[in-house]
Residue, then its C-alpha position, 0 to 999 in steps of 0.5 A: m442800176s441793173f441792166l440786162f445785157g444777155s449774151r449779145s455780141n452787138k458791136t454797138f455796145k461800147p466799153k464804159k468810158n471811165i474818168p481817171e481816179g485822183t483827177h478833179q473831174y473824178d471828184l466832180m463826178r462823185h459830187a454829181a452822183a451824190t447830188l443825183g442821189s438826193g432825187n432833185l435833178r434840177l439841183a443836180v445839174m447846176l454848176p457847183e460853186g467855184e467850178d469850171l463850166n467846161e469841166w462840169v460839161a465834160v464830166n456830165t457828157v461822159d456820164f450821159f455817153n455811158q448812160i445812153n450806151m447802157l440803155y441802148g445796150t439793153i435793146t440792141e436785139f430789137c434794133t436790127e437792120e430789118s426792124c430799123a432800116v432807117m435811123s428815125a425818131g417817128p415818121k417825121y424825123e430821119y437822121h443821116w450820118a456824117d462826121g465831117h471827116t471820114v463821112k463828109k456827105p450825110i449817108k442814109c443808114s439803118a439805126p443800128k449802123y447809125i448808132d454804131y457810127l455815132m457812139t464810135w465817133a463820140q468815144d473817139q472825141l471823149d478819148d481825145e486828150t486835146l478835146f477832153p483833157s483829164k489832167i489838172g491844169v491842162p486847159f480845154p480848147k476854145s472849141f470845147l463847148l461847140m464839140a460838147k454841144t455836137i456830141l449831146k445833140r447826137l446822143f439825144r437822137v439815140y434817146a429819140h430813137i429808143y422812145h419812138q421805136h423801142f419803148p414797148e421793148v423797154v417796158q417789157l424789160g422793165e427799164e422804163a424808169h431808168l430810161n425816163t430818169s436818165f432822159k429827164h436828167f439829160i434834158f435838165f442838163v442841156q436846158e440849164f446850159n443851153l446846149i441843144e437848140r429847141k428845134e433839135l429836141a422837136p421829136l420828143q418835145e411833148l415828152i419833154d414838156k410832160l417830164t419837166a412840167k412839174d419841175a418848172r422853176 
């Protein structure tokens, strides 16, 4: 995939999160990439035989973080304090930021600020070895799936904002195929393992139905 970043200094764009080579998760990531290459997204999201669900979810969550980070990075110049004064996904859906720790009471903020908070927070979780262990033999905490669900639910909001507020710019950049494939992959994954409640997906439900209709099992 080629992405056009230009010379942007927007701090929202995070460095890519890498899975260490030589780890089992790295092997899983390569398996996922190879299966994705077949073009069958339904098959690509399925848990490989004999693999641990937590590890599979962890590897894919890191991948989606990187994908969304790159996709949002292409449109940061269009997503400004002025153009997107609130973080929304169309007129019916507005998101306020809270992480439960440093920001306990949800705050209303612009989309770029919200997405910066979100991606910084997600990166902190992914970098936390007690939550996302990368070493073989280190068990995942009991709270892992709950945390992964929270990360994925919040990452969905970036897709929702891009589709509702910035799709014309995505088309202008010639990135719509990347965006649609990435989002379809994301939706198939969260559907396969029931990781996001249906009500959370409501801002893009029409698109989800359209993208998944011809792939129904």
